[in-house]
ROMI-798308 format. One record per residue (C-alpha): residue number from 1; residue in three letters; chain; x, y, z. Coordinates in nm, 3 decimals, padded with zeros to 5 digits. Example, Ala and Ser with C-alpha at 12.3 -4.5 7.8 and 13.67 -1.06 7.14 Angstrom:
2
+-----+------+------+---------+---------+---------+
! pos ! code ! unit !       u !       v !       w !
+-----+------+------+---------+---------+---------+
!   1 !  ALA !    A !  01.230 ! -00.450 !  00.780 !
!   2 !  SER !    A !  01.367 ! -00.106 !  00.714 !
+-----+------+------+---------+---------+---------+
END
This chain:
211
+-----+------+------+---------+---------+---------+
! pos ! code ! unit !       u !       v !       w !
+-----+------+------+---------+---------+---------+
!   1 !  MET !    A !  02.262 ! -04.214 !  03.862 !
!   2 !  ALA !    A !  02.396 ! -04.118 !  04.229 !
!   3 !  LYS !    A !  02.250 ! -03.871 !  04.415 !
!   4 !  LEU !    A !  02.487 ! -03.518 !  04.466 !
!   5 !  THR !    A !  02.573 ! -03.467 !  04.762 !
!   6 !  TYR !    A !  02.566 ! -03.135 !  05.010 !
!   7 !  ALA !    A !  02.832 ! -03.038 !  04.876 !
!   8 !  GLN !    A !  02.857 ! -03.184 !  04.556 !
!   9 !  GLN !    A !  02.520 ! -02.948 !  04.518 !
!  10 !  GLN !    A !  02.722 ! -02.613 !  04.634 !
!  11 !  ARG !    A !  02.994 ! -02.686 !  04.384 !
!  12 !  ILE !    A !  02.733 ! -02.684 !  04.092 !
!  13 !  ALA !    A !  02.562 ! -02.351 !  04.226 !
!  14 !  ARG !    A !  02.886 ! -02.164 !  04.231 !
!  15 !  ARG !    A !  02.960 ! -02.297 !  03.932 !
!  16 !  THR !    A !  02.667 ! -02.224 !  03.813 !
!  17 !  ALA !    A !  02.703 ! -01.866 !  03.924 !
!  18 !  ASP !    A !  02.762 ! -01.762 !  03.556 !
!  19 !  ILE !    A !  02.413 ! -01.855 !  03.438 !
!  20 !  THR !    A !  02.261 ! -01.695 !  03.712 !
!  21 !  ARG !    A !  02.463 ! -01.386 !  03.611 !
!  22 !  LEU !    A !  02.347 ! -01.424 !  03.257 !
!  23 !  GLN !    A !  01.959 ! -01.420 !  03.390 !
!  24 !  SER !    A !  01.952 ! -01.130 !  03.531 !
!  25 !  GLN !    A !  02.155 ! -00.933 !  03.261 !
!  26 !  TYR !    A !  01.879 ! -01.063 !  03.066 !
!  27 !  ALA !    A !  01.575 ! -00.927 !  03.266 !
!  28 !  ARG !    A !  01.790 ! -00.604 !  03.319 !
!  29 !  SER !    A !  01.759 ! -00.606 !  02.897 !
!  30 !  VAL !    A !  01.365 ! -00.575 !  02.928 !
!  31 !  GLU !    A !  01.412 ! -00.374 !  03.204 !
!  32 !  ASP !    A !  01.583 ! -00.120 !  02.991 !
!  33 !  TYR !    A !  01.344 ! -00.235 !  02.675 !
!  34 !  THR !    A !  01.019 ! -00.189 !  02.883 !
!  35 !  SER !    A !  01.144 !  00.187 !  02.963 !
!  36 !  GLN !    A !  01.258 !  00.281 !  02.628 !
!  37 !  VAL !    A !  00.999 !  00.186 !  02.475 !
!  38 !  GLY !    A !  00.731 !  00.338 !  02.702 !
!  39 !  ALA !    A !  00.944 !  00.698 !  02.711 !
!  40 !  LYS !    A !  00.879 !  00.657 !  02.324 !
!  41 !  GLU !    A !  00.516 !  00.553 !  02.317 !
!  42 !  THR !    A !  00.474 !  00.887 !  02.554 !
!  43 !  ALA !    A !  00.686 !  01.087 !  02.364 !
!  44 !  PHE !    A !  00.462 !  00.977 !  02.068 !
!  45 !  LYS !    A !  00.176 !  01.034 !  02.208 !
!  46 !  ALA !    A !  00.199 !  01.382 !  02.300 !
!  47 !  GLU !    A !  00.328 !  01.431 !  01.931 !
!  48 !  MET !    A ! -00.050 !  01.289 !  01.851 !
!  49 !  ASP !    A ! -00.228 !  01.471 !  02.082 !
!  50 !  LYS !    A ! -00.048 !  01.801 !  01.919 !
!  51 !  TYR !    A ! -00.136 !  01.709 !  01.585 !
!  52 !  ASN !    A ! -00.522 !  01.622 !  01.636 !
!  53 !  ALA !    A ! -00.558 !  01.979 !  01.832 !
!  54 !  ALA !    A ! -00.431 !  02.152 !  01.513 !
!  55 !  TYR !    A ! -00.615 !  01.902 !  01.299 !
!  56 !  ALA !    A ! -00.962 !  01.996 !  01.405 !
!  57 !  PRO !    A ! -00.975 !  02.322 !  01.333 !
!  58 !  TYR !    A ! -00.803 !  02.276 !  01.012 !
!  59 !  GLN !    A ! -01.032 !  02.010 !  00.871 !
!  60 !  GLN !    A ! -01.313 !  02.229 !  00.965 !
!  61 !  LYS !    A ! -01.217 !  02.547 !  00.756 !
!  62 !  ALA !    A ! -01.100 !  02.321 !  00.465 !
!  63 !  THR !    A ! -01.505 !  02.098 !  00.497 !
!  64 !  GLU !    A ! -01.611 !  02.502 !  00.478 !
!  65 !  TYR !    A ! -01.450 !  02.645 !  00.208 !
!  66 !  GLN !    A ! -01.494 !  02.256 ! -00.034 !
!  67 !  SER !    A ! -01.855 !  02.399 !  00.064 !
!  68 !  ARG !    A ! -01.876 !  02.701 ! -00.042 !
!  69 !  LEU !    A ! -01.699 !  02.597 ! -00.361 !
!  70 !  ALA !    A ! -01.886 !  02.323 ! -00.439 !
!  71 !  ASP !    A ! -02.178 !  02.562 ! -00.408 !
!  72 !  TYR !    A ! -02.043 !  02.807 ! -00.606 !
!  73 !  GLN !    A ! -01.945 !  02.480 ! -00.906 !
!  74 !  LYS !    A ! -02.310 !  02.396 ! -00.862 !
!  75 !  ARG !    A ! -02.486 !  02.782 ! -00.935 !
!  76 !  LEU !    A ! -02.212 !  02.754 ! -01.278 !
!  77 !  ASP !    A ! -02.345 !  02.440 ! -01.345 !
!  78 !  GLU !    A ! -02.690 !  02.579 ! -01.323 !
!  79 !  TYR !    A ! -02.596 !  02.954 ! -01.529 !
!  80 !  GLN !    A ! -02.376 !  02.729 ! -01.816 !
!  81 !  LYS !    A ! -02.672 !  02.497 ! -01.809 !
!  82 !  ALA !    A ! -02.986 !  02.785 ! -01.819 !
!  83 !  PRO !    A ! -03.099 !  02.888 ! -02.206 !
!  84 !  LEU !    A ! -03.025 !  03.192 ! -02.339 !
!  85 !  ASN !    A ! -03.345 !  03.473 ! -02.377 !
!  86 !  THR !    A ! -03.441 !  03.733 ! -02.572 !
!  87 !  ILE !    A ! -03.645 !  04.050 ! -02.481 !
!  88 !  ALA !    A ! -03.667 !  04.240 ! -02.788 !
!  89 !  THR !    A ! -03.848 !  04.619 ! -02.706 !
!  90 !  ARG !    A ! -03.930 !  04.913 ! -02.984 !
!  91 !  VAL !    A ! -03.798 !  05.223 ! -02.874 !
!  92 !  VAL !    A ! -03.933 !  05.594 ! -02.963 !
!  93 !  THR !    A ! -03.650 !  05.849 ! -03.150 !
!  94 !  GLY !    A ! -03.647 !  06.117 ! -02.856 !
!  95 !  MET !    A ! -03.722 !  06.002 ! -02.587 !
!  96 !  GLY !    A ! -03.412 !  06.151 ! -02.388 !
!  97 !  ALA !    A ! -03.127 !  05.950 ! -02.237 !
!  98 !  ILE !    A ! -03.219 !  05.630 ! -02.068 !
!  99 !  PRO !    A ! -03.056 !  05.558 ! -01.729 !
! 100 !  ALA !    A ! -02.800 !  05.347 ! -01.660 !
! 101 !  GLY !    A ! -02.971 !  04.989 ! -01.598 !
! 102 !  TYR !    A ! -03.262 !  05.081 ! -01.784 !
! 103 !  TYR !    A ! -03.420 !  04.999 ! -02.139 !
! 104 !  ALA !    A ! -03.714 !  05.169 ! -02.288 !
! 105 !  ARG !    A ! -04.009 !  05.069 ! -02.401 !
! 106 !  TYR !    A ! -04.289 !  05.137 ! -02.638 !
! 107 !  ASP !    A ! -04.616 !  04.979 ! -02.514 !
! 108 !  GLN !    A ! -04.958 !  05.100 ! -02.652 !
! 109 !  ASN !    A ! -04.775 !  05.434 ! -02.731 !
! 110 !  ARG !    A ! -04.681 !  05.495 ! -02.366 !
! 111 !  PRO !    A ! -04.283 !  05.529 ! -02.375 !
! 112 !  GLY !    A ! -04.085 !  05.404 ! -02.037 !
! 113 !  TYR !    A ! -03.822 !  05.260 ! -01.860 !
! 114 !  GLN !    A ! -03.750 !  04.886 ! -01.771 !
! 115 !  LYS !    A ! -03.527 !  04.810 ! -01.548 !
! 116 !  ILE !    A ! -03.259 !  04.536 ! -01.683 !
! 117 !  PRO !    A ! -03.296 !  04.224 ! -01.538 !
! 118 !  ASP !    A ! -02.995 !  04.079 ! -01.329 !
! 119 !  GLY !    A ! -02.775 !  03.857 ! -01.631 !
! 120 !  TYR !    A ! -02.881 !  04.040 ! -01.916 !
! 121 !  GLU !    A ! -02.716 !  04.298 ! -02.130 !
! 122 !  ALA !    A ! -02.847 !  04.567 ! -02.346 !
! 123 !  ILE !    A ! -02.782 !  04.511 ! -02.751 !
! 124 !  TYR !    A ! -02.871 !  04.811 ! -02.974 !
! 125 !  ASP !    A ! -02.954 !  04.846 ! -03.349 !
! 126 !  GLY !    A ! -03.247 !  05.055 ! -03.518 !
! 127 !  ASP !    A ! -03.306 !  05.255 ! -03.811 !
! 128 !  PRO !    A ! -03.415 !  05.632 ! -03.885 !
! 129 !  ILE !    A ! -03.783 !  05.650 ! -03.742 !
! 130 !  THR !    A ! -03.707 !  05.364 ! -03.424 !
! 131 !  TYR !    A ! -03.451 !  05.188 ! -03.210 !
! 132 !  LEU !    A ! -03.445 !  04.852 ! -03.131 !
! 133 !  ARG !    A ! -03.279 !  04.727 ! -02.863 !
! 134 !  SER !    A ! -03.253 !  04.354 ! -02.747 !
! 135 !  ILE !    A ! -03.228 !  04.237 ! -02.384 !
! 136 !  VAL !    A ! -03.008 !  03.931 ! -02.428 !
! 137 !  GLY !    A ! -02.952 !  03.722 ! -02.132 !
! 138 !  LYS !    A ! -03.074 !  03.404 ! -01.910 !
! 139 !  ASP !    A ! -03.316 !  03.387 ! -01.631 !
! 140 !  VAL !    A ! -03.034 !  03.209 ! -01.398 !
! 141 !  LYS !    A ! -02.810 !  03.444 ! -01.269 !
! 142 !  ASN !    A ! -02.436 !  03.443 ! -01.340 !
! 143 !  PRO !    A ! -02.223 !  03.345 ! -01.020 !
! 144 !  GLY !    A ! -01.926 !  03.532 ! -01.121 !
! 145 !  THR !    A ! -01.591 !  03.425 ! -01.040 !
! 146 !  PHE !    A ! -01.461 !  03.239 ! -00.808 !
! 147 !  ASN !    A ! -01.183 !  03.446 ! -00.625 !
! 148 !  GLU !    A ! -01.155 !  03.263 ! -00.295 !
! 149 !  LYS !    A ! -00.785 !  03.050 ! -00.188 !
! 150 !  PHE !    A ! -00.750 !  02.778 !  00.005 !
! 151 !  ASP !    A ! -00.394 !  02.787 !  00.104 !
! 152 !  GLU !    A ! -00.379 !  02.687 !  00.424 !
! 153 !  GLN !    A ! -00.085 !  02.437 !  00.501 !
! 154 !  ALA !    A ! -00.215 !  02.114 !  00.676 !
! 155 !  PRO !    A ! -00.037 !  02.000 !  00.965 !
! 156 !  VAL !    A !  00.223 !  01.699 !  00.998 !
! 157 !  ALA !    A !  00.163 !  01.398 !  01.118 !
! 158 !  PRO !    A !  00.470 !  01.276 !  01.387 !
! 159 !  ALA !    A !  00.556 !  00.933 !  01.194 !
! 160 !  ALA !    A !  00.492 !  00.637 !  01.314 !
! 161 !  LEU !    A !  00.603 !  00.469 !  01.599 !
! 162 !  ASP !    A !  00.899 !  00.287 !  01.550 !
! 163 !  ILE !    A !  01.064 !  00.058 !  01.826 !
! 164 !  SER !    A !  01.181 ! -00.155 !  01.568 !
! 165 !  ALA !    A !  01.532 ! -00.107 !  01.766 !
! 166 !  GLU !    A !  01.456 ! -00.198 !  02.056 !
! 167 !  LYS !    A !  01.295 ! -00.481 !  01.953 !
! 168 !  THR !    A !  01.548 ! -00.630 !  01.758 !
! 169 !  LYS !    A !  01.823 ! -00.611 !  02.120 !
! 170 !  LEU !    A !  01.556 ! -00.788 !  02.302 !
! 171 !  GLU !    A !  01.539 ! -01.045 !  02.058 !
! 172 !  GLY !    A !  01.939 ! -01.042 !  02.009 !
! 173 !  ASP !    A !  01.939 ! -01.083 !  02.440 !
! 174 !  LYS !    A !  01.696 ! -01.320 !  02.480 !
! 175 !  ALA !    A !  01.865 ! -01.529 !  02.188 !
! 176 !  TYR !    A !  02.204 ! -01.509 !  02.319 !
! 177 !  THR !    A !  02.109 ! -01.615 !  02.668 !
! 178 !  GLU !    A !  01.928 ! -01.915 !  02.612 !
! 179 !  ARG !    A !  02.171 ! -02.040 !  02.386 !
! 180 !  GLU !    A !  02.432 ! -01.922 !  02.650 !
! 181 !  VAL !    A !  02.229 ! -02.073 !  02.928 !
! 182 !  ASP !    A !  02.207 ! -02.395 !  02.720 !
! 183 !  GLU !    A !  02.491 ! -02.477 !  02.648 !
! 184 !  ARG !    A !  02.645 ! -02.421 !  02.948 !
! 185 !  SER !    A !  02.448 ! -02.628 !  03.131 !
! 186 !  LYS !    A !  02.478 ! -02.898 !  02.932 !
! 187 !  ALA !    A !  02.849 ! -02.854 !  02.994 !
! 188 !  ARG !    A !  02.770 ! -02.857 !  03.365 !
! 189 !  LEU !    A !  02.594 ! -03.155 !  03.373 !
! 190 !  ARG !    A !  02.825 ! -03.322 !  03.163 !
! 191 !  ALA !    A !  03.086 ! -03.214 !  03.434 !
! 192 !  VAL !    A !  02.906 ! -03.388 !  03.739 !
! 193 !  GLN !    A !  02.778 ! -03.704 !  03.564 !
! 194 !  ARG !    A !  03.180 ! -03.770 !  03.440 !
! 195 !  GLY !    A !  03.296 ! -03.682 !  03.841 !
! 196 !  ASN !    A !  02.992 ! -03.933 !  03.921 !
! 197 !  THR !    A !  03.086 ! -04.208 !  03.677 !
! 198 !  ARG !    A !  03.390 ! -04.196 !  03.662 !
! 199 !  PRO !    A !  03.606 ! -04.118 !  04.046 !
! 200 !  MET !    A !  03.897 ! -04.279 !  04.001 !
! 201 !  LEU !    A !  03.947 ! -04.055 !  03.696 !
! 202 !  SER !    A !  03.845 ! -03.759 !  03.877 !
! 203 !  ALA !    A !  04.034 ! -03.861 !  04.192 !
! 204 !  GLY !    A !  04.322 ! -03.582 !  04.283 !
! 205 !  THR !    A !  04.214 ! -03.381 !  03.937 !
! 206 !  ASN !    A !  03.859 ! -03.271 !  04.084 !
! 207 !  ILE !    A !  03.747 ! -03.199 !  03.719 !
! 208 !  ASN !    A !  03.424 ! -03.067 !  03.820 !
! 209 !  LYS !    A !  03.639 ! -02.729 !  03.876 !
! 210 !  ALA !    A !  03.634 ! -02.737 !  03.479 !
! 211 !  ALA !    A !  03.496 ! -02.412 !  03.369 !
+-----+------+------+---------+---------+---------+
END
């Protein structure tokens, strides 16, 4: 193939200006993509920092609550599994009023009062001479009812970073640019080759002016 003259090279450069323009447009697309994605990433990071700052104290409160609930459940299980015991005492008639929280006992003809153990209750029975008071309960203390509630709402994490739209647009711009550059480059090359190999055809018509 004959070597192109300077004038031919200049004509080719002018005729490939559209290719250069396409490449410049794609370069701007890359810059826009980088700018848009960077802005989204900055905003997402700010939201994540805000979420993490709110989640840490919430998690601590939730953990402490779960610890108290687990401790209560453990004590309740121990109480429920503990055997039921009975302490029976014969009480002399006429001892008088028994103080609240105590039961009367008779030990070697010496009446007295005994404090009711935690977790036990007094049950009365008797006859005309003596009263039989049974103290029934467990050696493990009843933990009662767990009334504490934890209804604090957990902070909501931001939606995942989504740059699919920007990525799809950039990929589309790239594919379009590559396709157009390839087609126009081949068209320009074919026009130049025809002008060099068939000079009589191109004389007077200047086929190289074809777009």
